[in-house]
Backbone as CSV, one residue per row, in Angstrom:
resi,resn,N_x,N_y,N_z,CA_x,CA_y,CA_z,C_x,C_y,C_z
1,UNK,0.459,-1.303,0.256,-0.037,-0.172,-0.173,0.563,1.000,-0.214
2,UNK,0.574,2.143,-1.228,1.618,3.188,-1.085,0.691,4.245,-0.375
3,UNK,1.684,5.083,0.621,1.100,5.866,1.630,1.764,7.291,1.451
4,UNK,0.641,8.784,1.295,1.537,9.517,1.228,0.570,10.536,2.395
5,UNK,1.882,10.758,3.206,1.905,11.702,4.452,1.643,13.073,4.028
6,UNK,0.483,13.912,4.169,0.472,15.508,3.790,0.777,15.973,4.897
7,UNK,2.341,16.468,4.598,3.070,17.216,5.550,4.230,16.311,6.464
8,UNK,5.062,17.017,6.802,5.935,16.303,7.903,6.201,17.347,9.376
9,UNK,5.265,17.674,9.598,5.221,18.355,10.855,4.845,17.445,11.917
10,UNK,4.547,17.615,13.366,4.511,17.145,14.510,3.983,15.568,13.916
11,UNK,2.446,15.547,13.932,2.019,14.280,14.034,2.349,13.738,12.502
12,UNK,2.217,14.506,11.406,2.165,13.324,9.823,3.888,12.923,10.019
13,UNK,4.556,13.753,10.785,6.215,13.456,10.773,6.419,12.405,11.949
14,UNK,5.824,12.174,12.747,5.736,11.018,13.902,5.083,9.760,13.043
15,UNK,4.269,9.618,12.947,3.242,8.655,12.372,4.043,8.006,11.086
16,UNK,4.322,9.085,10.435,4.768,8.462,8.797,6.387,8.445,9.262
17,UNK,7.120,8.950,10.496,8.530,8.323,10.748,8.629,7.023,11.347
18,UNK,7.329,6.820,12.088,7.380,5.194,12.752,6.878,4.209,11.289
19,UNK,6.315,4.886,10.731,5.811,3.685,9.335,6.971,3.423,8.334
20,UNK,7.738,4.583,8.221,9.277,4.175,7.155,10.194,3.576,7.785
21,UNK,10.335,3.266,9.479,10.789,2.453,10.448,11.029,1.282,10.214
22,UNK,9.341,1.382,9.964,8.977,-0.383,9.960,9.002,-0.810,8.777
23,UNK,9.208,0.065,7.738,9.724,-0.434,6.166,8.545,-0.435,5.274
24,UNK,7.784,0.497,5.856,6.128,0.948,4.963,6.283,1.820,3.373
25,UNK,5.546,2.203,2.726,6.035,2.371,1.695,5.468,3.794,1.664
26,UNK,6.167,4.879,2.197,5.657,6.378,3.049,6.338,6.901,2.097
27,UNK,5.572,8.424,1.789,6.491,9.523,1.418,5.645,10.793,1.641
28,UNK,6.615,11.820,1.975,5.749,13.478,2.868,5.441,13.896,1.413
29,UNK,4.483,14.595,1.462,4.205,15.809,0.387,4.238,17.234,1.466
30,UNK,5.511,17.504,1.084,5.856,18.978,1.736,5.941,20.146,0.589
31,UNK,5.924,20.878,1.442,6.372,22.084,1.215,8.227,22.658,0.633
32,UNK,8.675,23.550,0.246,9.935,23.689,-0.308,10.858,23.720,1.172
33,UNK,10.381,24.699,1.891,10.989,24.894,3.188,11.340,23.622,4.014
34,UNK,10.040,22.681,3.834,10.480,21.833,4.928,11.173,20.723,4.249
35,UNK,10.953,20.773,2.878,11.568,19.660,1.993,13.287,19.790,1.870
36,UNK,13.509,21.189,1.969,15.206,21.477,1.930,15.675,21.119,3.646
37,UNK,14.726,20.980,4.784,15.072,20.698,6.406,15.256,19.276,6.322
38,UNK,14.015,18.267,5.386,14.509,16.718,5.709,15.458,16.281,4.918
39,UNK,16.008,17.285,3.889,17.117,17.063,2.871,18.338,17.023,3.569
40,UNK,18.816,17.875,4.367,20.042,18.709,4.752,19.874,17.454,6.652
41,UNK,18.463,17.593,7.110,18.803,16.994,8.345,18.248,15.972,8.820
42,UNK,17.596,15.464,7.886,16.530,14.267,7.605,15.225,14.346,8.714
43,UNK,14.655,13.127,8.817,13.481,13.137,9.438,14.005,12.584,11.028
44,UNK,13.527,13.589,12.204,14.145,13.179,13.799,12.869,13.298,14.659
45,UNK,12.960,11.900,14.925,11.880,11.873,16.398,12.594,11.737,17.416
46,UNK,12.393,12.429,18.202,12.651,12.317,19.753,11.318,11.526,20.593
47,UNK,11.834,10.667,21.260,10.487,9.839,21.648,10.893,8.939,23.261
48,UNK,10.551,9.056,24.335,10.378,7.824,25.116,10.550,6.425,24.730
49,UNK,9.968,6.272,23.529,9.558,5.071,22.822,9.983,4.575,22.215
50,UNK,11.430,5.131,21.767,12.247,4.965,20.671,12.849,6.293,19.650
51,UNK,13.632,6.642,19.451,13.928,7.788,18.560,13.955,7.434,17.150
52,UNK,13.686,8.064,16.454,14.269,8.064,14.604,14.919,9.006,14.236
53,UNK,15.845,8.991,13.615,16.500,9.269,12.594,16.751,8.736,11.133
54,UNK,15.911,9.342,10.396,16.061,8.920,9.156,16.254,9.737,7.791
55,UNK,17.714,9.379,7.825,17.813,10.701,6.366,17.488,10.446,5.113
56,UNK,17.196,11.897,4.971,16.720,11.906,3.468,15.493,11.282,2.764
57,UNK,14.061,11.389,3.864,13.117,10.399,3.431,12.481,10.820,2.317
58,UNK,11.854,9.835,2.056,11.279,9.880,0.549,10.547,11.493,0.491
59,UNK,9.924,11.952,-0.574,9.117,13.140,-0.467,8.825,13.493,-1.981
60,UNK,7.773,14.568,-1.667,7.150,15.056,-2.936,6.881,16.391,-2.807
61,UNK,6.899,17.396,-3.658,5.824,18.462,-3.703,4.690,18.608,-4.875
62,UNK,3.901,19.283,-4.326,2.464,19.186,-4.975,2.527,19.248,-5.978
63,UNK,3.619,19.848,-6.719,3.581,20.081,-8.166,4.188,18.547,-9.215
64,UNK,4.508,17.935,-8.186,5.301,16.899,-9.159,4.401,15.448,-8.531
65,UNK,2.876,15.237,-8.309,1.902,14.726,-7.733,1.315,14.225,-9.402
66,UNK,1.417,13.177,-9.741,0.550,12.899,-10.478,0.068,11.634,-10.654
67,UNK,0.038,10.744,-9.856,-0.508,9.513,-9.862,-1.075,9.108,-8.527
68,UNK,-2.108,8.522,-8.421,-2.608,8.387,-6.861,-2.433,7.337,-5.968
69,UNK,-2.367,7.628,-4.734,-1.934,6.698,-3.541,-3.205,5.948,-3.047
70,UNK,-2.179,5.191,-2.348,-3.509,4.189,-1.891,-4.252,4.942,-0.263
71,UNK,-3.220,5.260,0.394,-3.639,5.832,1.789,-3.159,7.531,1.859
72,UNK,-3.905,8.504,2.144,-3.305,9.682,2.174,-3.604,9.685,3.660
73,UNK,-2.796,10.448,4.733,-2.730,10.553,5.920,-2.649,12.133,6.034
74,UNK,-3.666,12.726,6.755,-4.124,14.113,6.382,-3.664,14.838,7.996
75,UNK,-3.093,15.579,8.296,-2.894,15.937,9.967,-2.592,17.101,9.924
76,UNK,-3.141,18.340,8.845,-3.128,19.598,9.041,-3.606,20.434,10.156
77,UNK,-3.435,21.490,10.186,-4.383,22.318,10.914,-5.292,22.626,10.368
78,UNK,-6.567,22.826,11.058,-7.552,23.171,10.185,-8.437,24.026,9.518
79,UNK,-7.535,24.948,10.254,-7.784,26.467,9.040,-6.525,26.232,7.408
80,UNK,-6.133,25.278,7.872,-4.817,24.930,6.426,-5.558,24.077,5.695
81,UNK,-6.635,23.765,5.805,-7.818,22.045,5.281,-7.694,22.234,3.876
82,UNK,-7.901,23.965,3.205,-8.365,24.310,2.073,-7.471,24.182,1.046
83,UNK,-6.004,24.447,1.495,-5.005,24.373,0.943,-4.561,23.223,0.663
84,UNK,-4.489,22.389,1.591,-3.920,21.134,2.076,-4.636,20.211,0.998
85,UNK,-5.907,20.382,0.844,-6.856,19.338,-0.173,-6.590,19.483,-1.407
86,UNK,-5.963,20.907,-1.932,-5.489,21.164,-3.450,-4.403,20.504,-3.626
87,UNK,-3.318,20.498,-2.702,-2.139,20.193,-2.893,-2.021,18.586,-3.179
88,UNK,-3.304,17.739,-2.061,-2.859,16.468,-2.416,-3.850,15.669,-3.609
89,UNK,-4.642,16.884,-3.996,-6.076,16.439,-4.779,-5.383,15.591,-6.099
90,UNK,-3.917,15.496,-6.736,-3.602,15.055,-7.942,-3.503,13.194,-7.418
91,UNK,-3.613,13.114,-5.917,-2.940,11.534,-5.664,-4.384,10.979,-5.255
92,UNK,-5.562,11.471,-5.229,-6.771,10.775,-4.750,-7.529,10.126,-6.008
93,UNK,-7.495,8.838,-6.263,-8.093,8.373,-6.971,-9.194,7.496,-6.692
94,UNK,-10.410,7.180,-7.310,-11.346,6.320,-7.240,-11.545,5.674,-5.850
95,UNK,-9.863,4.586,-5.564,-10.270,3.704,-4.476,-8.942,4.434,-3.582
96,UNK,-8.548,5.728,-3.446,-7.633,6.218,-2.331,-8.586,6.498,-1.175
97,UNK,-7.979,5.936,0.004,-8.620,6.254,1.287,-7.724,7.305,1.885
98,UNK,-8.657,8.460,2.511,-8.045,9.387,3.140,-8.066,9.625,4.689
99,UNK,-7.054,9.282,5.539,-7.158,9.212,6.923,-7.100,10.786,7.462
100,UNK,-8.108,11.165,7.690,-7.821,12.856,8.485,-7.522,12.526,9.934
101,UNK,-6.874,13.298,10.441,-6.581,13.242,12.303,-6.526,14.655,12.607
102,UNK,-7.394,15.499,12.074,-7.767,16.653,12.372,-8.789,16.616,13.517
103,UNK,-8.930,17.863,14.711,-9.570,18.047,15.547,-11.038,18.437,14.928
104,UNK,-12.205,18.082,15.588,-13.381,18.484,15.584,-14.307,17.437,14.586
105,UNK,-15.302,18.428,14.159,-15.736,16.821,12.903,-16.173,17.850,11.512
106,UNK,-15.888,18.909,11.446,-16.710,19.776,10.361,-15.315,19.323,8.620
107,UNK,-14.408,18.899,9.066,-13.644,19.041,7.614,-14.182,17.469,7.375
108,UNK,-14.456,16.748,8.222,-15.288,15.359,7.220,-16.299,15.761,6.072
109,UNK,-16.801,16.768,6.055,-17.926,17.163,5.199,-17.203,17.513,4.403
110,UNK,-16.600,18.360,4.335,-15.198,18.814,3.402,-14.889,18.239,2.601
111,UNK,-14.007,17.268,2.570,-13.453,16.359,2.311,-14.166,15.526,1.576
112,UNK,-15.563,14.838,2.154,-16.689,14.179,1.083,-16.853,15.374,0.237
113,UNK,-16.897,16.356,0.350,-17.431,17.426,-0.773,-16.311,17.248,-1.589
114,UNK,-15.130,17.504,-1.377,-14.097,17.776,-2.110,-14.200,16.994,-3.260
115,UNK,-13.703,15.482,-2.852,-13.530,14.243,-2.990,-15.032,13.035,-3.303
116,UNK,-14.756,12.537,-2.519,-16.215,11.591,-2.550,-16.189,11.215,-1.348
117,UNK,-17.488,11.096,-0.567,-17.629,10.327,0.701,-17.184,9.003,0.713
118,UNK,-16.978,8.456,-0.245,-16.221,6.912,-0.409,-15.192,7.041,0.269
119,UNK,-14.025,7.928,-0.686,-12.663,8.413,0.137,-12.458,8.467,1.433
120,UNK,-13.214,8.943,2.050,-12.669,9.512,3.580,-13.236,8.231,4.715
121,UNK,-12.144,8.203,5.523,-12.445,7.616,6.911,-12.868,8.503,7.762
122,UNK,-13.036,7.995,9.161,-12.797,9.165,10.254,-11.370,8.111,10.939
123,UNK,-10.924,8.989,11.626,-9.552,8.942,12.028,-9.725,9.866,13.352
124,UNK,-8.467,9.423,14.261,-8.528,10.333,15.594,-6.964,9.775,15.877
125,UNK,-6.055,10.601,16.558,-4.527,10.104,17.286,-4.490,10.725,18.677
126,UNK,-4.041,9.971,19.734,-4.074,10.689,20.874,-2.745,10.527,21.039
127,UNK,-1.664,11.506,21.512,-0.767,11.661,21.578,-0.333,13.214,21.180
128,UNK,1.096,13.331,22.503,1.509,14.709,22.449,2.592,15.192,21.524
129,UNK,2.760,15.960,21.114,4.090,16.152,20.203,4.116,17.750,19.948
130,UNK,5.222,17.826,19.575,5.740,19.528,19.408,7.186,19.237,18.321
131,UNK,7.536,20.671,18.181,8.756,20.735,17.604,9.886,21.264,17.964
132,UNK,10.901,21.224,18.232,11.756,22.104,18.391,11.921,22.956,17.603
133,UNK,13.260,24.168,17.588,13.856,25.207,16.809,14.364,24.476,15.682
134,UNK,15.065,23.105,15.507,15.602,22.658,14.696,14.562,21.980,13.421
135,UNK,13.654,21.467,14.072,12.530,21.279,12.975,12.228,19.491,13.897
136,UNK,13.138,19.271,14.693,12.875,17.693,15.224,11.471,17.675,16.176
137,UNK,10.780,16.378,15.829,10.163,15.976,16.477,9.822,15.500,18.200
138,UNK,9.298,15.856,18.888,9.449,15.671,20.417,8.376,15.045,20.595
139,UNK,8.282,13.617,21.267,6.991,13.225,21.582,7.118,13.153,22.908
140,UNK,6.071,13.994,23.826,5.705,14.088,24.819,5.096,13.783,26.051
141,UNK,4.744,12.361,25.705,4.435,11.552,26.674,4.583,10.521,25.903
142,UNK,4.000,9.280,26.656,4.618,7.810,26.095,2.935,7.196,25.527
143,UNK,2.098,7.994,25.083,0.714,7.545,24.192,1.076,7.839,23.005
144,UNK,0.822,6.841,21.906,0.814,6.894,20.352,0.044,6.072,19.845
145,UNK,-1.422,6.505,19.957,-2.690,5.594,19.498,-3.092,6.175,18.494
146,UNK,-3.346,5.541,17.163,-3.983,6.029,16.076,-5.206,5.140,15.815
147,UNK,-6.722,5.842,15.844,-7.859,4.949,15.787,-8.585,5.154,14.382
148,UNK,-9.006,4.249,13.814,-9.358,4.927,12.211,-10.506,3.826,11.633
149,UNK,-11.661,4.288,11.139,-12.798,3.015,10.681,-13.505,4.034,9.591
150,UNK,-14.701,3.173,9.201,-15.519,3.276,8.400,-16.452,5.015,9.727
151,UNK,-16.915,5.312,8.691,-17.486,6.753,9.182,-18.950,6.431,10.104
152,UNK,-19.464,5.135,9.263,-20.964,4.854,9.482,-20.819,3.753,10.055
153,UNK,-19.684,3.096,10.473,-19.428,1.685,11.438,-19.042,0.618,10.478
154,UNK,-19.022,-0.366,11.400,-18.296,-1.692,11.020,-17.364,-2.007,10.344
155,UNK,-16.736,-2.722,10.466,-15.085,-3.470,10.500,-15.434,-3.778,8.650
156,UNK,-15.044,-2.998,7.775,-15.030,-3.916,6.352,-14.062,-3.998,6.214
157,UNK,-13.579,-4.871,4.981,-12.119,-5.566,4.251,-11.242,-4.065,4.070
158,UNK,-11.668,-3.169,3.486,-10.749,-2.083,3.306,-9.969,-1.487,4.963
159,UNK,-10.986,-1.969,6.040,-10.677,-1.040,6.874,-9.462,-2.010,7.555
160,UNK,-10.048,-3.491,7.333,-8.878,-4.580,8.208,-7.146,-4.205,6.804
161,UNK,-7.300,-3.857,5.739,-6.406,-3.538,5.072,-5.483,-2.427,5.576
162,UNK,-5.893,-1.371,5.711,-5.681,-0.252,6.534,-4.943,-1.084,7.830
163,UNK,-5.806,-1.690,8.403,-4.986,-2.070,9.972,-3.827,-3.011,9.491
164,UNK,-4.096,-3.359,8.529,-2.849,-4.467,8.177,-1.241,-3.309,7.962
165,UNK,-1.517,-2.439,7.109,-0.306,-1.379,6.889,0.011,-0.954,8.011
166,UNK,-0.565,-0.537,8.659,-0.249,0.227,9.878,0.177,-0.304,11.428
167,UNK,-0.495,-1.524,11.073,-0.307,-2.146,12.565,1.752,-2.876,12.720
168,UNK,1.970,-3.146,14.003,3.270,-3.540,14.155,4.418,-2.372,13.460
169,UNK,4.081,-1.218,13.750,5.222,0.081,13.313,5.563,0.883,14.494
170,UNK,5.112,0.506,15.398,5.752,1.128,16.648,4.548,2.544,17.197
171,UNK,3.894,1.942,16.735,2.518,2.266,17.806,1.412,1.999,17.244
172,UNK,0.558,1.900,18.146,-1.223,1.417,18.363,-1.942,1.753,17.510
173,UNK,-2.166,1.039,16.271,-3.163,0.960,15.105,-4.237,0.364,15.493
174,UNK,-5.360,1.007,15.914,-6.607,0.531,16.317,-8.129,0.846,15.096
175,UNK,-8.165,-0.332,14.626,-9.466,-0.248,13.473,-10.487,-0.267,14.721
176,UNK,-11.750,0.451,14.673,-12.536,1.014,15.315,-14.007,1.168,14.398
177,UNK,-14.787,0.170,14.886,-16.071,0.227,14.404,-17.113,1.114,14.759
178,UNK,-16.519,2.263,15.425,-17.630,3.293,16.082,-16.628,4.682,16.421
179,UNK,-15.926,4.894,15.108,-14.554,6.010,15.244,-15.456,7.524,15.256
180,UNK,-16.886,7.867,14.415,-17.772,8.803,15.295,-17.830,9.188,16.205
181,UNK,-18.134,8.086,16.920,-18.470,7.819,18.475,-17.188,8.732,19.181
182,UNK,-15.769,7.941,18.882,-14.409,8.417,19.367,-14.056,9.506,18.831
183,UNK,-14.429,10.003,17.470,-14.142,11.456,17.418,-15.085,12.736,17.738
184,UNK,-16.232,12.039,18.403,-16.786,13.463,19.046,-16.263,13.371,20.436
185,UNK,-15.972,12.300,21.182,-15.413,12.302,22.722,-13.894,12.913,22.669
186,UNK,-13.448,12.583,21.797,-12.342,13.357,21.601,-12.337,14.673,21.305
187,UNK,-13.130,15.142,20.868,-13.555,16.381,20.539,-14.085,17.193,21.585
188,UNK,-14.937,16.551,22.246,-15.371,17.298,23.997,-14.117,17.136,24.746
189,UNK,-13.216,16.579,24.703,-12.098,16.595,25.686,-10.823,17.404,25.403
190,UNK,-11.018,17.849,23.384,-9.740,18.709,23.742,-10.514,19.909,23.287
191,UNK,-11.865,20.251,23.320,-12.532,21.509,23.357,-12.033,21.880,25.033
192,UNK,-12.173,20.939,26.024,-12.617,21.171,27.648,-10.901,21.630,27.938
193,UNK,-9.964,20.871,27.450,-8.709,21.119,27.786,-7.851,22.107,27.358
194,UNK,-8.139,22.287,25.914,-7.746,23.166,25.368,-8.386,24.378,25.990
195,UNK,-10.118,24.545,25.620,-10.562,26.168,26.522,-9.806,26.444,27.520
196,UNK,-9.819,25.661,28.440,-9.411,25.570,29.653,-7.767,26.251,30.189
197,UNK,-6.668,25.381,29.198,-5.306,25.776,29.434,-5.354,27.090,28.814
198,UNK,-5.634,26.930,27.524,-5.472,28.010,26.982,-6.242,29.347,26.948
199,UNK,-7.314,29.742,27.672,-7.842,30.834,27.861,-7.251,31.506,29.434
200,UNK,-6.646,30.519,30.144,-6.404,30.823,31.548,-4.745,30.944,31.254
201,UNK,-3.994,30.143,30.402,-2.760,30.234,29.857,-2.215,29.475,31.020
202,UNK,-2.547,28.481,31.242,-2.091,27.629,32.544,-2.055,25.908,32.557
203,UNK,-1.373,25.321,33.192,-1.537,23.955,33.058,-2.874,23.264,34.040
204,UNK,-3.588,21.992,34.128,-4.950,21.841,34.548,-4.560,22.062,35.850
205,UNK,-3.490,21.266,36.407,-3.069,21.576,38.089,-3.195,22.905,38.260
206,UNK,-2.622,24.081,37.659,-2.525,25.375,37.900,-4.205,25.922,38.157
207,UNK,-5.055,25.389,37.097,-6.384,25.505,37.081,-7.065,25.239,38.412
208,UNK,-7.205,23.846,38.845,-7.320,23.280,39.812,-6.959,23.930,41.247
209,UNK,-6.027,24.243,40.983,-5.213,24.859,42.320,-5.849,26.021,42.871
210,UNK,-6.239,26.788,41.857,-6.696,28.516,41.444,-8.122,28.035,41.946
211,UNK,-9.442,26.807,42.127,-10.559,26.993,42.134,-11.236,26.791,40.992
212,UNK,-10.527,26.362,39.838,-10.882,26.124,38.748,-11.900,24.929,38.419
213,UNK,-11.857,23.994,39.080,-12.407,22.576,38.452,-14.066,22.681,38.441
214,UNK,-14.682,23.624,39.024,-16.298,23.822,38.522,-15.934,24.365,37.071
215,UNK,-15.201,25.196,36.731,-15.516,25.603,35.652,-15.001,24.830,34.345
216,UNK,-13.875,23.882,34.451,-13.806,22.610,33.978,-14.782,21.628,34.099
217,UNK,-15.341,21.280,34.643,-16.582,20.371,34.690,-17.934,21.039,33.906
218,UNK,-17.906,21.911,33.845,-19.057,22.809,33.256,-18.774,22.647,31.936
219,UNK,-17.789,23.061,31.486,-16.967,23.362,30.093,-17.362,21.909,29.316
220,UNK,-16.631,20.883,30.263,-17.058,19.366,29.564,-18.563,18.978,29.540
221,UNK,-19.415,19.461,30.522,-20.577,19.417,30.612,-21.258,20.023,29.423
222,UNK,-20.984,20.964,29.271,-21.694,21.838,27.961,-21.362,20.928,26.371
223,UNK,-20.145,20.691,26.051,-19.479,20.288,25.087,-20.660,18.377,24.959
224,UNK,-20.250,17.938,26.244,-20.925,16.850,25.948,-22.292,16.622,25.733
225,UNK,-23.292,17.961,26.191,-24.634,17.999,25.613,-24.920,18.412,24.177
226,UNK,-23.372,19.135,23.422,-23.691,19.274,22.269,-23.456,18.100,21.439
227,UNK,-22.438,16.641,22.142,-22.542,15.837,21.454,-23.711,14.973,21.540
228,UNK,-24.218,14.824,22.756,-25.269,14.085,22.860,-26.804,14.926,22.024
229,UNK,-26.613,16.020,21.568,-27.459,16.120,20.694,-27.396,15.783,19.428
230,UNK,-26.271,15.349,18.932,-25.805,15.376,17.847,-25.526,13.872,17.836
231,UNK,-25.917,13.028,18.614,-26.746,11.379,18.679,-25.456,11.118,18.986
232,UNK,-24.257,11.246,19.670,-23.281,10.841,20.298,-22.933,11.081,21.602
233,UNK,-23.728,10.646,22.665,-23.501,11.360,23.834,-22.265,10.388,24.686
234,UNK,-21.499,11.259,25.468,-20.089,10.420,25.785,-20.623,9.416,26.534
235,UNK,-19.862,8.109,26.188,-20.184,6.888,27.098,-19.436,6.946,28.769
236,UNK,-20.130,6.474,30.040,-19.736,6.504,30.958,-18.686,6.439,31.211
237,UNK,-18.064,5.464,31.119,-16.828,5.258,31.400,-15.780,6.404,30.850
238,UNK,-15.829,6.899,29.648,-14.827,7.624,29.098,-15.086,8.993,29.855
239,UNK,-16.694,9.272,29.677,-16.353,10.846,30.879,-16.086,10.665,32.098
240,UNK,-15.996,9.568,33.122,-15.328,9.267,34.067,-13.811,9.553,33.788
241,UNK,-13.408,9.220,32.767,-11.921,8.851,32.466,-11.652,10.615,32.685
242,UNK,-12.469,11.252,31.627,-12.008,12.709,31.364,-12.474,13.747,32.132
243,UNK,-13.012,13.406,33.238,-13.278,13.988,34.577,-12.219,13.836,35.692
244,UNK,-11.942,12.731,35.462,-10.336,12.569,36.454,-8.845,13.363,35.535
245,UNK,-8.896,13.122,34.330,-7.468,13.519,33.931,-7.681,14.881,34.155
246,UNK,-9.013,15.747,33.507,-9.059,16.891,33.915,-9.051,17.787,34.696
247,UNK,-9.374,17.118,36.318,-9.651,17.948,37.609,-8.306,17.217,38.320
248,UNK,-6.911,16.505,37.713,-6.339,15.947,38.552,-5.207,16.723,39.444
249,UNK,-5.148,17.052,40.259,-4.224,18.367,41.376,-3.151,17.678,40.825
250,UNK,-2.221,19.322,40.704,-0.621,18.860,40.381,-0.651,18.557,38.747
251,UNK,-1.767,18.220,38.014,-1.325,17.800,36.756,-0.719,18.804,35.918
252,UNK,0.546,18.608,35.046,1.058,19.220,34.275,0.779,19.813,33.017
253,UNK,-0.676,18.583,33.222,-1.163,18.878,31.565,-1.707,20.311,30.989
254,UNK,-0.745,20.644,29.860,-1.397,21.923,28.806,-1.759,21.311,27.354
255,UNK,-3.066,22.099,26.686,-3.217,21.786,25.407,-1.607,22.494,24.469
256,UNK,-1.642,21.648,23.004,-0.834,22.321,22.046,-1.162,23.464,21.508
257,UNK,-2.775,23.574,21.966,-2.897,24.970,21.961,-2.430,26.204,22.572
258,UNK,-2.299,25.811,24.143,-1.588,26.662,24.584,0.088,27.029,24.386
259,UNK,0.625,25.549,23.912,2.088,26.164,23.290,1.761,27.228,22.113
260,UNK,1.080,26.817,21.114,0.972,27.682,19.948,0.877,29.359,20.866
261,UNK,0.180,29.437,21.698,-0.561,30.921,22.210,1.426,31.212,22.460
262,UNK,1.770,30.444,23.604,2.633,31.367,23.927,3.904,31.707,22.823
263,UNK,3.739,30.579,21.356,4.616,31.304,20.727,4.375,32.292,19.659
264,UNK,2.618,32.817,20.004,2.071,33.586,19.002,1.950,33.148,17.841
265,UNK,1.444,31.550,17.730,0.747,31.226,16.364,-0.671,31.516,16.440
266,UNK,-0.835,30.832,14.745,-2.487,30.735,14.918,-2.851,29.616,15.444
267,UNK,-4.189,30.020,15.893,-4.963,28.589,16.889,-6.430,28.249,15.872
268,UNK,-6.665,26.707,16.175,-8.105,26.592,15.551,-9.421,27.248,16.515
269,UNK,-9.190,28.125,16.564,-10.248,28.953,17.545,-12.189,28.346,16.598
270,UNK,-12.162,28.794,15.891,-13.265,28.693,15.045,-13.766,27.108,14.815
271,UNK,-12.762,26.460,14.798,-12.777,24.846,14.492,-13.334,23.990,15.401
272,UNK,-12.434,24.426,16.624,-12.387,23.586,17.957,-13.789,23.837,18.677
273,UNK,-13.905,25.365,18.726,-14.836,26.287,19.510,-16.132,26.579,19.100
274,UNK,-15.860,27.680,18.038,-17.039,27.848,16.894,-17.429,26.839,16.369
275,UNK,-17.530,25.916,15.872,-18.074,25.113,15.543,-18.780,24.114,16.558
276,UNK,-18.171,23.650,17.875,-19.238,23.542,19.078,-20.399,24.222,19.246
277,UNK,-20.333,25.281,19.531,-21.166,26.389,19.486,-22.345,26.056,18.737
278,UNK,-21.849,26.283,17.501,-22.731,26.332,16.173,-23.609,25.072,16.177
279,UNK,-23.243,23.770,16.870,-23.756,22.836,17.033,-24.195,22.491,18.090
280,UNK,-24.814,23.440,19.210,-25.825,22.682,20.428,-26.834,23.130,20.469
281,UNK,-27.331,22.778,21.283,-29.010,22.611,21.121,-29.454,24.287,21.247
282,UNK,-30.286,24.501,20.332,-30.856,26.236,20.369,-29.375,27.274,19.717
283,UNK,-28.791,26.820,19.063,-27.906,27.515,18.702,-28.261,28.519,17.909
284,UNK,-29.624,28.066,16.747,-29.862,29.042,15.915,-31.676,29.961,16.911
285,UNK,-31.286,29.699,17.998,-32.403,30.789,18.640,-31.753,31.830,19.279
286,UNK,-32.546,32.703,19.666,-32.175,33.741,20.424,-30.949,33.732,20.983
287,UNK,-30.091,34.890,21.500,-28.734,34.825,22.463,-29.099,34.521,23.749
288,UNK,-28.039,33.910,23.850,-28.472,33.677,25.673,-28.216,34.976,26.231
289,UNK,-28.899,35.171,27.908,-28.811,36.303,28.712,-27.574,36.215,29.224
290,UNK,-26.670,35.220,29.317,-25.489,35.063,30.302,-24.098,34.210,29.316
291,UNK,-22.673,34.505,29.286,-21.902,33.505,28.910,-21.949,32.078,29.538
292,UNK,-21.661,31.262,28.490,-22.075,30.043,29.196,-20.312,29.487,29.400
293,UNK,-19.566,28.716,29.923,-18.572,28.433,29.648,-17.820,27.921,28.399
294,UNK,-18.666,27.610,27.193,-18.036,27.299,25.917,-17.963,28.983,25.214
295,UNK,-18.777,29.817,25.485,-18.817,30.969,25.036,-17.646,31.688,25.912
296,UNK,-16.928,31.510,26.722,-16.255,32.152,27.715,-15.367,32.244,27.209
297,UNK,-14.605,30.701,26.834,-13.372,30.541,26.447,-13.222,30.938,24.764
298,UNK,-14.620,30.779,24.089,-14.289,30.946,22.814,-14.087,32.553,22.645
299,UNK,-14.651,33.200,23.708,-14.453,34.780,23.435,-12.925,35.149,23.829
300,UNK,-12.504,34.357,24.949,-10.948,34.742,25.051,-10.169,34.475,24.009
301,UNK,-10.136,33.181,23.374,-9.488,32.669,22.234,-9.667,33.492,21.301
302,UNK,-10.653,33.819,20.815,-11.215,34.675,19.445,-10.198,36.030,19.953
303,UNK,-10.456,36.386,21.207,-9.635,37.759,21.257,-8.226,37.750,21.242
304,UNK,-7.662,36.429,21.506,-6.322,36.168,21.174,-5.990,36.293,19.860
305,UNK,-6.945,35.467,18.783,-6.402,35.896,17.498,-6.962,37.107,17.083
306,UNK,-7.608,37.641,17.565,-8.018,39.076,16.805,-6.644,39.764,16.999
307,UNK,-6.256,40.068,18.461,-4.820,40.786,18.647,-3.478,40.148,18.050
308,UNK,-3.409,38.779,17.666,-1.962,38.484,17.171,-2.343,39.065,15.562
309,UNK,-3.761,39.202,14.947,-3.291,39.856,13.885,-3.649,41.125,13.208
310,UNK,-3.059,41.867,14.684,-3.283,43.427,14.367,-1.839,43.564,14.602
């Protein structure tokens, strides 16, 4: 199976690097600047689960794409989705599978509209990554899970085929018969964790120590209500796990969104929070009399974006 990883940033570089290291047929679709970095320094991953140093990994630029790939891994930021779709469009054939690892849900419809619903799988990853000034990818925890499946459920032959090619490659590749449920649950977790740590500019432990546990649980509850309204209520054991993780005293947990804020980078405020607000019950009714927790973090993070652009 020929795999095209769109970008060689933190997520694409990590999972693509693991697959390359396991002998899979992987090519990175990159821009000129990243292509020069990879040619000069190679693909470097620093991880507690094992480092990777892959000299001059296979790469291609958009203008050079001329044949379809079997599997396309997509992990761009949501605000770059349109340009990313244009860049890899020549690599999409009738049988190509697109495995997106973006936050939220709106990207699924956009991919299906641009290509075909049959091309688009559901997917998510659980991992904490960053990149240092040299371009090396830093794995910040000991979790590296990637889940994927048909958006309407079921374990089809093509999902088993993807599982075979992604398996035994140094990360947990998990075929799922309920990937849409899992994506909604992750969205609720990300919106809560990023909303709290991003708006407060602090770790979960610092927010809890300052009396913020109630805000955290309120934000999680509001997100869970949106998921339930969409037909994907959080499973009880999942919600309990989220509540424990998001209110743990002394936790150093922060979201990648906070790290983006600290370096003055763009953030996915509309895609993570604006889309959640647009999908909540009564979103088309008159404005609420007071700000909800979701409104509160959305306002804070939109203000950051507005200030960043001035």
